[in-house]
C-alpha positions, 0 to 999 in steps of 0.5 A: 267670665264675660266671654262665655255669654251666649253669642248672637247668630250672624251671617257673612257672605263674600262674593268672588269673581273667579275670572282672572286675576280674581276679585272679591267684593267687599263692603265699606261699612258706613254705620253701626257695628264695624263702621269704617271697616271693609267686610263681607255682607251679612247680618242677623236672621229675622224671626223664622228665617234660616241662616241661608235665607238670612245670608241671601237677604242680607247680601241683597239688602247691603249690596244689591246682588242676588244669589241662588241658595244653591250657589252659596258655599258654607266655608266657615263657622266663627265664634267672636268674643269681645272682652269689653263688650260681651253683648257683641259676642257672635257666632258667624256662619260664613258663605262664599259665592262665585255666581250672582246676579245684578250689579253691586250698588251702594246702600245706606249701610254699605259701599261695595268695592271690588278688590283683587284677591291678591290685594285684599285690604286687611289693614282696613278690615277686622283684625281676625280676617287675615287669620282665616279669610286667606284659608277659605279663599284657598279652598279650606273650610274652617272653624275658628274662635277669636277673642278681642281684647279690651280695645275691641280691635286687638286679637288676644286669642285665636284658634283656627281649625279645619272644619270637617262635616261632623253634623255640628253647627 
């Protein structure tokens, strides 16, 4: 069963501007995995780097924005399985922040853009985002698992549950 292969650990960080009416910073991926889609900012931890350190580094590298570790909130742990591409399987630690430094800038990998939180472009994002992102933006912490069908775009399995602090990652 290809969807049971070990999942690579990744990070994903969303920057929020809480000032009315509320905005979210998304990046249009310019190359590599997810090219052409809007997403948060993130990637893989480097050797010896914690999940939190990776989230902070990736956010800065991909957007120019800096964040203090104490300002990141862990809001989701999501497993992704790709039936046709099991090497894409991922376990993603998702963070939100409402406090940051700097001005978002375009990088080689991402083109950042602010969107009103009531007008997030879900049709231009990964298919799973509409299942869980509204929940975390609404204050919930979640654990989720999504399985992508053989086209690597369509969700063929979805589970989203509240995440209670049980000491497990």
